[in-house]
C-alpha positions, 0 to 999 in steps of 0.5 A: 801566917794565918789569922782567923776568927771562929764565931762560937756563939753570937747570941745575947743573954739567952742561948737559943738552938741557933745561937750560943752565948758570946764566945770566939776563938782567934788563931793568930800566928800559931797563938790560940786565944779564946774571947769570952766563954758563955754557957755551952762554949765547950759544947760549941767547941766540940761541935765545930772541932776546936781543940781545947788544949790549944788555947793559950790565952782567955780574954774575958770582957766582963763578968755577966753570965752570958760571957763567963758562965762557961769558963769553970766547966771549960777549965774543969774539962781541960783538967780532966783531959790532962792539961799541964800547960799554963793558961793565961786568963785576962779580964776585969777585976773579980775574974780570979775570985769568981773562978777560985770560988767555983773551984773551992765550992765544987771541990774541983782541984785545978791541976795546971797553972792558971795565970791571972791578969786582973784589970783594975781600971778601964784604962787602955793598956797592953795586956799581952805581948810576945814576939808575934802579937800584942793584945790591947784592951780599952774601956767599953760602956756597960752596966759593969766594968767591961773591956774591949780587946784588939789583937795586933800582929807585930811586923815581920822581917823584910823579905829578900829580893833575891835578884837585887841581893845577888846583883849587890855582890854581898855575901850570903852571911849578911842576909839575916841582917839585911832582912832585919832592916840593917844596912851592912858594909861588905868585906870590900867596904861597900855599903849595901842598904837593906831597902835596896835588896829587900821587900817591905814586910807583909802588912800587919793585920788586926782584929778588935772585939767590942763586947756589950757596950752602949754607943761610945764614940770614944772607941774610934781611937782604939779601933782606928784602921782595924782590919776586922771589927766585931761590935755588938748589935743587940737591938734594931734602931726601933728599940734604941731607947731599950738599948740606952736603958740596957747599955747596949748598941743597935746595928746602926750604931755599930756600923757608925763606929765601924765607919768612923774608925775606918774599919775594913769589915764589920761583924755584928753579934750579941743578937737579942733572942727576940729577933727570929731573923737578922735581915733587918740588922743587916739592912740597917747596918749596910745603910751606914757601912758597906762590908757588914757580916751577920755570922752563923755560929761556927763561921770562920772569918779570915782577917 
């Protein structure tokens, strides 16, 4: 099944002509998840041919404007386009009040259900789960309550080894039990072990999103062995003091987190508008961690 991340916006607080503010679209096993929704996100969606109405879950990292100001407009557009399906919105405490006040003051009638999950604390927890995936949240270190998110596929069923199964002589009526991992006893009293006639499930994949945060070694446990990691890299190393003051990270610090977490690949983002080129971000991060990517808005990464 597909597991893709589309970078809708990779800039920091100030949008530019090249980079929008933070927003990403994750598609995982027929689930569509929007992470953050900075100003202009729906324009980016139109530009990159993303279907608004496919979004089932929205994850908000924190309530700073460059991560949330696009959300009222997006929901308004969904309504105007006739959406009827419920929309799950998960974020820090205050996200519900933020949105409902916008709707009240603007006179916007919300014509479809909004299902809010407000995170009262920064504690690590599972915030969404279905038969295909789990979404975990974990605390980041920023000026206000800020959440990171990790999306994990759930293990699938085992895969039938047709040749071994046929050699076992078992009835085809047992296939579903065997690929579910269960051993069976056939009509003649013979034990057929699942592991003898099936292959293991395909390896599960995972994606983690670390929004605005100071360098935080405590993240390593939540990010362990992640296949694809996004970590903010607002500044270069020479502005490390500024990073500390504003609770942001440098490219080197992001790469250090990736290395210590044993991440497979690293996407940098949330670049300050002061930088005209990201070449030095790439070089600084690659001095610590090899597989570093500087995204362009609209770029798709396969997990």
